[in-house]
ZADREN-794417 format. One record per residue (C-alpha): x, y, z. Coordinates in steps of 0.25 Angstrom, whole numbers, plus 5000, padded with zeros to 4 digits. Example, Ala and Ser with C-alpha at 12.3 -4.5 7.8 and 13.67 -1.06 7.14 Angstrom:
2
504949825031
505549965029
REM end
This chain:
698
476350325010
477250285021
478050195011
478250325002
478650405015
479650305019
480250295005
480350455005
480950455019
481950345014
482350425002
482550555010
483450475020
484150415008
484350545001
484850605015
485850495017
486350515002
486450665004
487250645017
488150545010
488450634999
488850745010
489750655018
490350545009
491450625003
492350655015
492050525021
492550455009
493750545006
494950475013
496050565019
497450525016
498350475026
499050595033
500450635031
501450595043
501250705053
502450795054
502550915064
502751055057
503051185062
502751305054
502651455057
501651545049
501851695049
500751775042
501251905036
500452035035
499851985022
499451845029
500551775020
501051655028
502551645031
502851495035
504151455043
504551315047
505751235050
505551145038
504951155025
503851065029
503551155041
503351265031
502451185022
501551155034
501451305038
501151345023
500051245022
499451295035
499551435032
498951415018
497751335024
497551455033
497351545021
496751445011
496351315017
495051315008
495951304995
496851205002
495751115005
495151114991
496551084986
496650964995
495250914991
495650924976
496850844979
496050734986
495050734975
493950804984
493950934977
492450914972
492050884987
492351034990
492051104977
491151014969
491150994954
492351094952
493151014962
492750884955
493650924943
494850934952
494550804958
494450734945
495750794939
496450754952
496050614950
496350614936
497750664937
497950584950
498550694959
498450614972
498950484966
500150564960
500450624974
500350484981
501250414970
502350524970
502350574984
503550504989
504350554977
504350684984
505550724993
505350705008
505450855009
504350885000
503450775006
503650845020
503350975014
501950935008
501550855020
501850975029
501051055020
499950955021
500050955036
499951105036
498551095029
498150985038
498451075050
497551185045
496451085042
496551025056
496451155063
495351215054
494451105052
493251195049
493851235036
493951095031
492851075020
493150935016
493150825026
494250715026
495150805017
496250815027
497450785030
498150845018
499450755015
500750785007
500150694996
498950794995
499950914993
500750834982
499450794975
498950944975
500150974966
499950854957
498450894956
498751044952
500051044945
499551004931
498451104930
499551214930
499951164916
498551144910
498051004914
496651074918
496451114903
496750974898
495850904908
494751014907
494750994892
494650844892
493550844902
492750934893
492950844882
493950934875
495350914870
496450984879
497051114874
498251104865
499051194875
499251194890
498551334892
498051354906
496551344910
496451474917
497051614917
498051584928
499351634924
500551694930
501751794928
503151774933
504351874931
505751874935
506851984933
508251964937
509052064945
509952094933
508752154926
508052224937
508352374941
508652334955
509452204954
508252134959
507851994954
506251994953
505251884952
503751904951
502751794954
501451824948
500551694947
499151714942
498251624950
496751624956
496751704968
496151594977
496051444976
496951324974
497951394965
497951534972
499351574978
499551574992
500751654997
501751605008
503151625013
503951505019
505251485026
505751355032
507051315039
507351225027
507551345018
506151355012
505951505011
504951545001
503851654998
502751644987
501451574985
500851434983
499551364980
498751294990
499251154992
500751194989
501651165001
502651274996
502651404988
502551384973
503151524969
503851634975
505251644981
506251604992
507451684996
508251664983
507351624972
505851624967
504951584956
503551604951
502751514941
501851544929
501051434922
501551384909
500851304898
501751194893
501151074887
501250974898
499850894896
499650794885
498250734882
498150594875
496850544868
496750394872
496250284863
495150214871
494550074871
493050064867
492750044882
493650164887
494450074896
495750064888
496650154880
497550124868
499050144871
500250104863
499349994856
498749944869
497449964876
497750004891
496750014902
496350164906
496650174920
495350224927
494750244941
493550314946
493650434956
492450494963
492350644963
491750704976
490950814971
490250914980
488850954976
488351044987
488350965000
488550834993
489750774987
489450674976
490450564971
490650584956
491450464949
492550504939
493350404931
494850434931
495650374919
497150364916
497950314904
499450304902
499550454898
498750504910
497350534915
496250514905
495050604903
493950544894
492950644887
492150654875
493350654866
493950534871
494950494882
496150584885
497350554893
498150674899
499650674903
500250794909
501650844915
501950804929
500950704931
501350604942
502350704948
502250774961
503650834962
503250974959
502950984974
504450944976
504951044965
504151164971
504751134985
506151124979
505951264972
505551324985
506851284991
507751314979
508751424983
509351464970
509151444955
509851314954
509051254965
507751304959
508151254945
508451114951
507051114957
506451154944
507151034937
506250944945
505250974934
504150934944
503351064942
502651024928
502451164923
502451314927
503451424923
504451464934
504951614934
506151614944
507051724950
508051714961
509051794970
510251764961
509551844949
509051724941
507751724934
507051614926
505751574919
505651424918
504551364910
504351244919
503651124912
503850974913
503750944898
503350804894
504350734885
503450724873
503750634861
503750724848
502650694837
501450724845
500450844846
500750864861
499750984861
498650894856
497950764861
498950654860
498650504856
498450424868
498750284862
500250294862
501350314872
502250394862
501550524867
501550494882
502750564888
503350504900
504450604903
504750754903
505750854897
506850904905
506851034912
507751094902
506551094892
505851194901
505951334895
506751424905
507351564905
508451584915
509051724918
508751784904
509551904900
508251994900
508251974915
506751934916
505851824914
504351814915
503151724912
501651744911
501151604907
501751624893
502751554884
504151534891
504751594878
504351734882
504951744896
505951854896
506651954887
506451924872
507951884870
507951784881
506751704879
506751554875
506651494861
505351414860
505951324849
506951274860
505851194866
505051074862
503651094855
503150974864
503351054876
502151144873
502751264878
501751384877
502051494867
500851574873
500951714878
500051774889
499651924889
500551934901
501751874894
501651974882
501552084893
502752044901
503552024888
503252164883
503452234897
504752164899
505152204885
504752344887
505852354898
506952334888
508252304894
507952394906
508052344920
506752294926
506352364939
505352304949
504352404944
504552354930
504352204934
503052234942
502452324931
502652204922
502052104932
500852204934
500652234920
499152234915
499352244900
498852154889
499652124876
498952134863
499752004859
499051924870
497651864870
497151994876
497552064863
496751954855
495551964864
495452114865
495552124850
494352024849
493552104859
493752234851
493352164838
491952124844
490752184836
489952264847
488752234839
488052354844
488452334858
488852474863
489552424875
490352324868
490752434858
491152534869
491952414876
492752394864
493052544862
493452554877
494352424875
495052494863
495552594873
496152494882
497652504884
497852354886
498252364901
497252334912
497852434922
496552504926
496952634919
496152614906
494652634905
494552504897
495352414907
494052354914
493452324901
494752264896
494952184908
493552124906
493852094892
495152024894
494651944906
493551884897
494651814889
495851804898
495651664901
495551624886
496651714882
497651664892
497351514889
497351534874
495851494873
494951554863
494551694867
493051714871
492051784862
492451924862
491151994861
490451904871
491651934881
491652084878
490152094880
490152024893
491252114898
490552244894
489252194900
489952164913
490552304914
489352374910
488552304920
489452314932
490252444929
489252514919
490452554911
491552484902
492652564908
492652544923
493952544931
494652414930
494752404945
493252414946
493052294938
494252204942
494252174957
494952094968
493852044977
494251964990
493351975003
493152115006
494252154996
493652214982
494752294975
495152324961
496252264954
496852304940
497252194930
496752094921
496851954915
498151904909
498952024913
500252024920
499452084931
498451974930
497051984936
495951884932
494551904937
493151854936
491851924934
491051964947
489652004943
489352044957
490452144958
490352184944
491852164941
492952064939
493552004951
495051954951
495351814955
496551764947
497851824941
498951894948
498951814961
500151794970
501251894965
502651894971
503751984968
505151934972
506452014972
507851974974
508852084977
510252054982
509851914985
508751954994
507251914991
506052004992
504651984988
503252034987
501951974984
500451994982
499151914981
497751954976
497151914990
497851885002
498551765010
497151725016
496651665003
495351605008
495251675022
494251795020
494351835034
495851855033
496351995031
497351925021
496151875012
496351995003
497452085009
498352084997
497252114987
497452264987
498952254985
498752154974
497752244967
498752354968
499852274962
500652284975
501452174983
501552144998
502852095004
503251955005
503951945019
504951835015
506051845025
505851845040
506351985041
505352025031
504151955038
504452025051
503452115055
502452065045
501851935052
500451945057
500351805062
501351695066
500951555069
501151405068
500051315063
REM end
């Protein structure tokens, strides 16, 4: 009996020791990098009446230091998660979902790329990213209670650069390719996005406006919180860096917005920048055939640190690479992936140069770096220039291959090693129509009909999309409806906040399918169809069918936008009808009752819907009995130049204090956002005077 008891006690002690080990091993084995050389920075942060930080410093690096500190004050939670992902420790915070990020980071070797190419960046850029890292470190040092993952700090300039290398390819579809391969499916034959995230951008030249004012509207559609949510800031340095706009966590500068003389915004484009190769493997899976030779597959094991409750388990994962790129093996075979911009970190340099550009010539010189692999740029400036640049780093591909399909992996003939020149990018500069726009659609519909580019002038191998979003159909028709008349500020805002749907878009196809459903004796479905037939194709909150139409469109918006097969129309309609009858007890409740902005104590109606120019995406909330908005129109900025002077206004769906529920700026912009109104951007010193609620140095 005593032997059994001793064994049981020993087993308990052993299990306790294992449990303790699984709790404490992860931070103990996570090595922190060598810190950057310490440099003293002096930044002044002034928070305006909406909590937006205005950062001043003698040098650009001082400003980057202050920017990092200010953003950490508002969203340290997200910045820490981003750093964990860069270090391959995302799963140690967020579990299985984070493990996917850690695996991809290891697969594309973001950290290795940053380490190998860091010294190719200019001294000024290295100073900027290291100062930004120092600002985060300063916050972490002085707010240790907020740090969730031990041994994660200090942040370094290498980490900031690695963050760009990690996130960049997912803006042109790498997630869809890797996701399909990991699910043992072939990648899609296009570069359509994995989510409903989109954007609008508009520019109207002074010559076309009613008041001789050049206007730019930045209207990105992003999640309202998280790693790709916009954060607004205004920066000024003694080295001539003056900029107002928004950035993502981890960016040491503003990514879209304006300086004194020019500005731009971005919309995601869909060029074919990713190629997949099926490898011919040896029987033992260790070699692949390439140009008649058997080459060894480069492999190494990584350990994913995956949290399960209080424990962090080490999960092994094999990483492989071939001459073409990283390799994923699934039930269909082994596939290598090659994508634009791999091994390059200069996009951080290009964005910095764009921030400092003073005129169209300097801006175009920065664009000529071709370091930002993809994204449309919609541009405007004080001199009256406007442009829509379909920016893409197109691989120089050999003719004769099906570049949209899976390529043979046993030959070097289809492995590109260089890129097309920037002249290959479709671009419209100063069109006679006086306006440009993009809503994630083909670049061949970007301005007035007579000024658009000819698709036949571009190579088929570039894979430039011909797709039209609902928003693109709408802006095309709305601008066309103005004829040759001058465009007023009110005209432009009416287009931006348009809530209509085109029958030519996926929405027309989807509504037709819903109306064609056989009710099969279900009276509520029949009533819903009858109500939907009265809808005026605009979700402006005025039609009795608006709430039903919003639910119906939301049920297929993701598939429609991506170009995926639409869902079963009867099942979707039945679910929407059931939700409305359960929670509203009617099919025609007011739209604002069923579509809400919820943030802390804020719970207000918002008018809009998915894939509109006034885009509002939402999720079902059974507890509230409504849909709650969480994506779509996010940071919106209106920039105007008149007589060489800049003026701007902006709005966000929540507020500057992104992850600070106790702050009055947690949701103080929500009511203005829902009302489609703007707040001032106090860009100059004179404008800011009288609107500072806090002034300090970190």
